[in-house]
Residue frames relative to the residue before (quaternion, step in Angstrom):
aa qw qx qy qz dx dy dz
X 1.0000 0.0000 0.0000 0.0000 0.00 0.00 0.00
X 0.6492 0.5210 -0.3120 0.4580 3.55 1.00 -0.88
X 0.6635 0.5050 -0.2978 0.4648 3.57 0.95 -0.92
X 0.6282 0.5325 -0.3357 0.4573 3.58 1.08 -0.70
X 0.6595 0.4996 -0.3027 0.4732 3.56 0.99 -0.87
X 0.6346 0.5266 -0.3216 0.4654 3.56 1.06 -0.79
X 0.6450 0.5232 -0.3116 0.4617 3.56 1.02 -0.85
X 0.6562 0.5033 -0.3065 0.4713 3.58 0.99 -0.87
X 0.6257 0.5405 -0.3262 0.4582 3.57 1.08 -0.78
X 0.6579 0.5105 -0.3028 0.4635 3.57 0.96 -0.93
X 0.6757 0.5155 -0.2989 0.4341 3.58 0.96 -0.85
X 0.6861 0.4781 -0.2907 0.4649 3.60 1.16 -0.50
X 0.5214 0.6289 -0.4228 0.3923 3.61 1.23 -0.17
X 0.2630 -0.7731 0.5622 0.1311 3.56 -0.85 0.99
X 0.1415 -0.7619 0.6292 0.0592 3.54 -0.96 0.99
X 0.3247 -0.7838 0.4913 0.1970 3.62 -0.12 1.23
X 0.3585 -0.7339 0.5407 0.2012 3.54 -1.15 0.68
X 0.7467 0.2401 -0.1903 0.5904 3.57 1.31 0.17
X 0.3138 -0.7441 0.5574 0.1924 3.55 -1.09 0.72
X 0.5541 -0.6492 0.3684 0.3684 3.55 1.31 0.17
X 0.6076 0.5479 -0.3456 0.4595 3.56 1.32 0.04
X 0.5133 -0.6311 0.4696 0.3432 3.63 -1.06 0.63
X 0.5964 -0.5747 0.4166 0.3748 3.55 -1.15 0.56
X 0.8000 0.0188 0.0202 0.5993 3.58 1.06 -0.77
X 0.4344 -0.7074 0.5024 0.2418 3.54 -1.21 0.59
X 0.8027 0.0634 -0.0254 0.5924 3.58 1.20 -0.39
X 0.7029 -0.4956 0.3130 0.4029 3.56 -1.28 0.28
X 0.6303 0.5437 -0.3439 0.4346 3.58 1.03 -0.72
X 0.6596 0.4946 -0.3036 0.4777 3.56 0.92 -0.90
X 0.6479 0.5218 -0.3123 0.4587 3.58 0.95 -0.89
X 0.6442 0.5339 -0.3252 0.4407 3.57 0.94 -0.90
X 0.6940 0.4744 -0.2897 0.4576 3.58 0.88 -0.90
X 0.6119 0.5367 -0.3527 0.4617 3.59 1.04 -0.70
X 0.7037 0.4630 -0.2760 0.4629 3.58 0.85 -0.95
X 0.6117 0.5418 -0.3568 0.4527 3.62 1.06 -0.66
X 0.7007 0.4603 -0.2785 0.4685 3.57 0.80 -1.00
X 0.6660 0.4986 -0.3065 0.4625 3.59 0.88 -0.90
X 0.7001 0.4940 -0.2812 0.4321 3.56 0.77 -1.04
X 0.7006 0.4674 -0.2753 0.4636 3.58 0.91 -0.89
X 0.6363 0.4981 -0.3362 0.4837 3.60 1.06 -0.63
X 0.6181 0.5334 -0.3333 0.4716 3.57 1.05 -0.76
X 0.6522 0.5020 -0.2888 0.4891 3.56 1.05 -0.84
X 0.6369 0.5550 -0.3246 0.4254 3.58 0.97 -0.92
X 0.7897 0.2770 -0.1295 0.5318 3.58 0.99 -0.87
X 0.2428 0.8193 -0.4911 0.1693 3.57 1.21 0.47
X 0.7239 0.4423 -0.2449 0.4695 3.60 1.04 -0.72
X 0.6444 0.4827 -0.3268 0.4950 3.59 1.25 -0.04
X 0.3063 -0.7986 0.4942 0.1554 3.56 -0.31 1.26
X 0.7126 0.4372 -0.2505 0.4882 3.58 1.22 -0.35
X 0.5902 0.4687 -0.4184 0.5069 3.55 1.04 0.87
X 0.1138 -0.8051 0.5820 0.0129 3.55 -0.63 1.18
X 0.0941 -0.7854 0.6117 0.0128 3.55 -0.76 1.12
X 0.0071 0.8216 -0.5677 0.0519 3.57 -0.72 1.07
X 0.1861 -0.7690 0.6017 0.1091 3.53 -1.25 0.52
X 0.8578 0.0087 -0.0356 0.5127 3.57 -0.94 0.98
X 0.4129 0.6914 -0.4736 0.3565 3.58 1.02 0.87
X 0.4480 -0.6971 0.4901 0.2707 3.58 -0.78 1.01
X 0.1663 -0.7771 0.6049 0.0502 3.53 -0.88 1.07
X 0.0961 -0.7796 0.6185 0.0195 3.53 -0.78 1.14
X 0.2098 -0.8290 0.5049 0.1177 3.61 -0.27 1.19
X 0.7868 0.2796 -0.1367 0.5330 3.60 1.13 -0.54
X 0.4069 -0.6984 0.5366 0.2423 3.53 -0.88 0.96
X 0.7886 0.3316 -0.2443 0.4566 3.53 -1.02 0.83
X 0.7648 0.2800 -0.1827 0.5507 3.59 1.23 -0.10
X 0.1189 -0.8474 0.5151 0.0505 3.60 0.22 1.25
X 0.5590 0.6022 -0.4000 0.4061 3.59 1.24 -0.17
X 0.6432 0.4711 -0.3220 0.5105 3.57 1.23 -0.38
X 0.3725 0.7223 -0.4875 0.3191 3.57 -0.07 1.28
X 0.0328 -0.7458 0.6635 0.0498 3.50 -1.38 0.42
X 0.2153 -0.7442 0.6150 0.1468 3.55 -1.26 0.48
X 0.2007 -0.8038 0.5479 0.1159 3.62 0.11 1.23
X 0.5783 -0.5731 0.4373 0.3818 3.56 -1.11 0.60
X 0.7647 -0.0650 0.0472 0.6394 3.56 1.06 -0.82
X 0.0472 0.7825 -0.6208 0.0118 3.57 -1.03 0.76
X 0.2033 -0.7650 0.6045 0.0896 3.52 -1.17 0.74
X 0.0623 -0.7979 0.5996 -0.0018 3.55 -0.84 1.04
X 0.2045 -0.7652 0.6040 0.0888 3.54 -0.71 1.15
X 0.7669 0.3784 -0.2711 0.4417 3.56 -1.00 0.84
X 0.6942 0.3583 -0.2884 0.5537 3.59 1.26 0.18
X 0.5426 -0.6616 0.4062 0.3208 3.60 -1.02 0.71
X 0.5698 -0.5511 0.4783 0.3779 3.52 -1.27 0.44
X 0.3808 0.7244 -0.5281 0.2267 3.56 -1.24 0.28
X 0.5830 -0.5909 0.4342 0.3500 3.53 -1.27 0.45
X 0.0039 0.7778 -0.6276 0.0348 3.54 -1.11 0.82
X 0.4323 -0.6795 0.5248 0.2757 3.56 -1.12 0.66
X 0.7501 -0.0756 0.0503 0.6551 3.53 1.29 -0.54
X 0.4249 -0.6777 0.5285 0.2842 3.56 -1.29 0.22
X 0.0666 -0.7904 0.6087 -0.0177 3.54 -0.25 1.34
X 0.3861 -0.7928 0.4215 0.2116 3.52 -0.17 1.33
X 0.6538 0.5279 -0.3224 0.4359 3.61 0.97 -0.75
X 0.6618 0.4688 -0.3062 0.4984 3.59 1.25 -0.32
X 0.6902 0.4419 -0.2457 0.5176 3.59 1.33 -0.07
X 0.6299 -0.5531 0.3167 0.4439 3.57 1.00 0.89
X 0.5420 -0.6583 0.3616 0.3770 3.55 1.25 0.63
X 0.3769 0.7151 -0.4950 0.3187 3.59 1.10 0.75
X 0.2744 -0.7666 0.5629 0.1425 3.55 -0.69 1.12
X 0.5924 -0.5348 0.4419 0.4095 3.60 -1.16 0.45
X 0.3374 -0.7668 0.5111 0.1921 3.57 -0.82 0.97
X 0.7960 0.1720 -0.0739 0.5756 3.60 1.08 -0.71
X 0.0392 -0.8002 0.5979 -0.0260 3.55 -0.91 1.00
X 0.1319 -0.7627 0.6296 0.0678 3.56 -1.15 0.80
X 0.0492 -0.7528 0.6545 0.0505 3.53 -1.15 0.73
X 0.1742 -0.7620 0.6180 0.0841 3.57 -0.93 0.98
X 0.3388 -0.7870 0.4864 0.1708 3.56 -0.56 1.18
X 0.1095 -0.7279 0.6703 0.0947 3.49 -1.35 0.51
X 0.6977 -0.4807 0.3069 0.4335 3.64 -1.17 0.29
X 0.6506 0.5435 -0.3260 0.4185 3.61 1.13 -0.53
X 0.5479 0.6162 -0.4105 0.3894 3.62 1.17 -0.30
X 0.2224 -0.7768 0.5774 0.1172 3.57 -0.91 0.92
X 0.6268 -0.5360 0.4051 0.3946 3.57 -1.23 0.41
X 0.6189 0.5457 -0.3404 0.4509 3.58 1.03 -0.76
X 0.6481 0.5227 -0.3074 0.4607 3.56 0.96 -0.90
X 0.6959 0.4699 -0.2797 0.4655 3.58 0.88 -0.94
X 0.6011 0.5451 -0.3553 0.4641 3.60 1.12 -0.60
X 0.6453 0.5143 -0.3133 0.4701 3.57 1.01 -0.82
X 0.6446 0.5159 -0.3259 0.4607 3.58 1.00 -0.78
X 0.6325 0.5304 -0.3309 0.4573 3.57 0.98 -0.82
X 0.6564 0.5018 -0.3058 0.4731 3.58 0.93 -0.89
X 0.6392 0.5323 -0.3192 0.4541 3.58 0.99 -0.86
X 0.7048 0.4622 -0.2749 0.4628 3.58 0.77 -1.03
X 0.6345 0.5213 -0.3290 0.4664 3.58 1.04 -0.71
X 0.6824 0.5053 -0.2817 0.4468 3.56 0.92 -0.96
X 0.7951 0.3496 -0.1598 0.4691 3.58 0.97 -0.80
X 0.7216 -0.5659 0.2244 0.3298 3.55 1.08 0.76
X 0.3546 0.7186 -0.5226 0.2911 3.61 1.17 0.40
X 0.3410 -0.7667 0.5153 0.1738 3.58 -0.94 0.94
X 0.7902 0.0824 -0.0291 0.6065 3.58 1.11 -0.69
X 0.0180 -0.7984 0.6004 -0.0422 3.55 -0.88 1.00
X 0.0455 -0.8165 0.5746 -0.0317 3.57 -0.66 1.19
X 0.1010 -0.7861 0.6096 0.0159 3.55 -0.97 0.95
X 0.0098 -0.8075 0.5893 -0.0231 3.57 -0.72 1.07
X 0.1740 -0.7506 0.6321 0.0824 3.53 -1.01 0.97
X 0.2558 -0.8139 0.5004 0.1477 3.63 -0.17 1.22
X 0.6056 0.5618 -0.3619 0.4321 3.60 1.14 -0.49
X 0.7652 0.3149 -0.1672 0.5361 3.58 1.00 -0.84
X 0.3061 -0.7573 0.5001 0.2875 3.57 1.31 -0.24
X 0.4158 0.6752 -0.4868 0.3663 3.53 0.80 1.11
X 0.0795 -0.7993 0.5956 -0.0078 3.53 -0.89 1.02
X 0.0229 0.7728 -0.6341 0.0115 3.54 -0.97 0.86
X 0.0922 -0.8104 0.5782 0.0217 3.53 -1.15 0.60
X 0.1667 -0.7573 0.6251 0.0890 3.49 -1.31 0.54
X 0.0900 -0.7882 0.6084 0.0203 3.54 -1.01 0.87
X 0.5332 -0.6594 0.4303 0.3095 3.54 -0.99 0.84
X 0.0551 0.7733 -0.6263 0.0816 3.54 -0.86 1.06
X 0.8374 -0.0896 0.0006 0.5391 3.53 -0.61 1.23
X 0.7697 -0.4131 0.1876 0.4492 3.55 0.91 1.01
X 0.7446 0.3277 -0.2138 0.5408 3.60 1.24 -0.03
X 0.5183 -0.6217 0.4859 0.3297 3.54 -1.18 0.59
X 0.0640 -0.7956 0.6024 -0.0121 3.55 -0.71 1.13
X 0.5407 -0.6525 0.4181 0.3273 3.59 -0.92 0.86
X 0.3772 -0.6900 0.5743 0.2274 3.55 -1.11 0.80
X 0.4666 -0.7317 0.4214 0.2633 3.58 -0.54 1.17
X 0.8004 0.0183 0.0124 0.5990 3.60 0.91 -0.88
X 0.2630 -0.7923 0.5358 0.1264 3.54 -0.75 1.09
X 0.5339 0.6309 -0.4176 0.3775 3.60 1.20 -0.31
X 0.8321 0.0546 -0.1226 0.5382 3.55 -0.69 1.22
X 0.3486 0.7221 -0.5116 0.3086 3.58 1.20 0.43
X 0.1842 -0.7666 0.6071 0.0994 3.57 -1.03 0.85
X 0.4310 -0.7135 0.4950 0.2452 3.55 -0.72 1.09
X 0.4462 -0.7046 0.4785 0.2747 3.61 -0.71 1.01
X 0.7134 0.4508 -0.2549 0.4721 3.58 0.99 -0.80
X 0.7821 0.3733 -0.1735 0.4679 3.57 0.80 -1.04
X 0.3447 -0.7546 0.4885 0.2703 3.57 1.11 -0.61
X 0.5248 0.6297 -0.4198 0.3897 3.60 1.25 0.15
X 0.3332 -0.7486 0.5455 0.1760 3.57 -1.19 0.63
X 0.2922 -0.7489 0.5766 0.1457 3.55 -1.03 0.90
X 0.0679 -0.8013 0.5944 0.0020 3.59 -0.75 1.07
X 0.0705 -0.8200 0.5680 -0.0091 3.56 -0.58 1.20
X 0.3897 0.7630 -0.4470 0.2571 3.59 1.21 0.37
X 0.7217 0.4384 -0.2474 0.4751 3.60 1.19 -0.41
X 0.7610 -0.3739 0.2818 0.4491 3.53 -1.29 -0.40
X 0.7838 0.0670 -0.0674 0.6138 3.57 1.25 -0.30
X 0.6824 -0.4992 0.3542 0.3996 3.54 -1.28 0.40
X 0.0665 -0.7473 0.6583 0.0610 3.51 -1.16 0.74
X 0.1612 -0.7725 0.6100 0.0716 3.53 -1.02 0.89
X 0.1443 -0.8089 0.5682 0.0449 3.55 -0.92 0.93
X 0.4667 -0.6573 0.5219 0.2790 3.53 -1.04 0.84
X 0.6800 -0.4781 0.3492 0.4325 3.61 -1.21 0.24
X 0.6916 0.4635 -0.2827 0.4763 3.61 1.14 -0.57
X 0.6271 -0.5810 0.3224 0.4065 3.59 1.27 0.15
X 0.5380 0.6183 -0.4175 0.3923 3.61 1.22 -0.15
X 0.4332 -0.7151 0.4936 0.2395 3.56 -0.97 0.91
X 0.5294 -0.5887 0.4996 0.3514 3.57 -1.17 0.61
X 0.0712 -0.8071 0.5860 0.0059 3.58 -0.88 0.94
X 0.5300 -0.5988 0.4883 0.3494 3.54 -1.27 0.41
X 0.6774 -0.4716 0.3585 0.4360 3.57 -1.28 0.24
X 0.6498 0.5245 -0.3172 0.4495 3.56 1.00 -0.83
X 0.6605 0.4999 -0.3019 0.4718 3.57 0.99 -0.86
X 0.6393 0.5188 -0.3204 0.4685 3.58 1.00 -0.81
X 0.6464 0.5162 -0.3143 0.4657 3.58 0.98 -0.87
X 0.6481 0.5143 -0.3100 0.4684 3.58 1.02 -0.83
X 0.6440 0.5179 -0.3151 0.4666 3.58 1.00 -0.85
X 0.6592 0.5019 -0.3048 0.4698 3.58 0.97 -0.86
X 0.6336 0.5255 -0.3252 0.4654 3.56 1.06 -0.78
X 0.6474 0.5161 -0.3113 0.4665 3.59 0.99 -0.85
X 0.6527 0.4996 -0.3123 0.4762 3.58 0.98 -0.83
X 0.6375 0.5212 -0.3240 0.4658 3.57 1.04 -0.79
X 0.6514 0.5044 -0.3118 0.4732 3.59 1.00 -0.81
X 0.6333 0.5258 -0.3250 0.4656 3.59 1.05 -0.76
X 0.6498 0.5072 -0.3086 0.4745 3.57 1.02 -0.82
X 0.6368 0.5232 -0.3224 0.4657 3.56 1.04 -0.78
X 0.6419 0.5186 -0.3195 0.4657 3.58 1.00 -0.83
X 0.6543 0.5030 -0.3094 0.4724 3.57 0.97 -0.86
X 0.6413 0.5196 -0.3186 0.4661 3.58 1.04 -0.79
X 0.6496 0.5066 -0.3124 0.4731 3.57 1.01 -0.83
X 0.6442 0.5170 -0.3184 0.4651 3.59 1.00 -0.83
X 0.6451 0.5169 -0.3119 0.4684 3.57 1.03 -0.80
X 0.6463 0.5145 -0.3119 0.4694 3.56 1.01 -0.84
X 0.6361 0.5268 -0.3239 0.4615 3.59 1.03 -0.81
X 0.6489 0.5087 -0.3117 0.4723 3.59 1.01 -0.82
X 0.6528 0.5077 -0.3132 0.4670 3.57 1.00 -0.84
X 0.6409 0.5198 -0.3167 0.4678 3.58 1.06 -0.81
X 0.6511 0.5117 -0.3088 0.4679 3.58 1.00 -0.88
X 0.6518 0.5063 -0.3131 0.4698 3.61 0.97 -0.81
X 0.6492 0.5098 -0.3182 0.4661 3.57 1.01 -0.80
X 0.6438 0.5149 -0.3169 0.4690 3.60 1.01 -0.80
X 0.6485 0.5153 -0.3096 0.4671 3.57 1.01 -0.85
X 0.6325 0.5338 -0.3219 0.4598 3.55 1.06 -0.78
X 0.6586 0.5045 -0.3046 0.4679 3.59 0.98 -0.86
X 0.6383 0.5183 -0.3293 0.4642 3.59 1.01 -0.82
X 0.6450 0.5197 -0.3197 0.4601 3.58 0.98 -0.80
X 0.6519 0.5155 -0.3140 0.4589 3.56 1.01 -0.82
X 0.6520 0.5100 -0.3127 0.4658 3.60 1.01 -0.84
X 0.6440 0.5182 -0.3177 0.4646 3.56 1.02 -0.83
X 0.6416 0.5234 -0.3186 0.4615 3.57 0.98 -0.82
X 0.6441 0.5232 -0.3185 0.4582 3.60 1.00 -0.81
X 0.6614 0.5053 -0.3078 0.4610 3.57 0.98 -0.87
X 0.6339 0.5250 -0.3262 0.4649 3.58 1.02 -0.80
X 0.6496 0.5063 -0.3242 0.4654 3.58 0.97 -0.77
X 0.6213 0.5370 -0.3397 0.4585 3.59 1.08 -0.74
X 0.6885 0.4503 -0.2626 0.5042 3.58 1.19 -0.63
X 0.5538 -0.6367 0.3807 0.3782 3.57 1.31 0.13
X 0.5602 0.5753 -0.4021 0.4398 3.55 1.19 0.42
X 0.3319 -0.7336 0.5614 0.1911 3.54 -0.90 0.96
X 0.3794 -0.7638 0.4721 0.2232 3.61 -0.40 1.16
X 0.6005 0.5819 -0.3553 0.4178 3.58 1.16 -0.57
X 0.6456 0.5235 -0.3204 0.4545 3.57 1.18 -0.60
X 0.6308 0.5421 -0.3247 0.4503 3.60 1.30 -0.29
X 0.5443 0.6329 -0.3979 0.3806 3.55 1.24 -0.21
């Protein structure tokens, strides 16, 4: 009877799918969130057991909807892809997000970020990255002996879980895939695809021109052979 009442109590608890906050406060923050989310989603597109989410409420404990965070981007290995209204950890084999990204905006306070660090440390995040695009400042934390410990230098740091490299040598952060390709925005990717399509079209046109030239040369050779035969000359004997 007690277990039945407990089950009914759990079923009536509401876990909101929105915290009422915007995903981003400005275009720069939004751009970086979408770049990181989109490229990580692309990076693991062929792995059905890697779930990449953006601005999704994560509930680590059943029965307490007040304990929650919505990372700008989080990556969870070991759970299937698919749409979710929120990430209820107890419904996902109790697997916590292993990698979390936060992109700062001017409205973020130090107190807020300290609370997030404590939350991610307490609930099992293995890697935590914070980027401030306005100041071009990047900090990271990696799990060491069960706790998130600060990464001394993020320049050329390679994520143990993701395999991506962080480059802070320029005016803004650059992220590189394991194969060396740089993370790009949707617009940049579309432009690259358009350029490749134009290159393919040019190659196709060049090939068609060569085929046309070869066909014209073949016709000229045939006409010449016919004229030689009319003159009583066997063109094969001239070869």
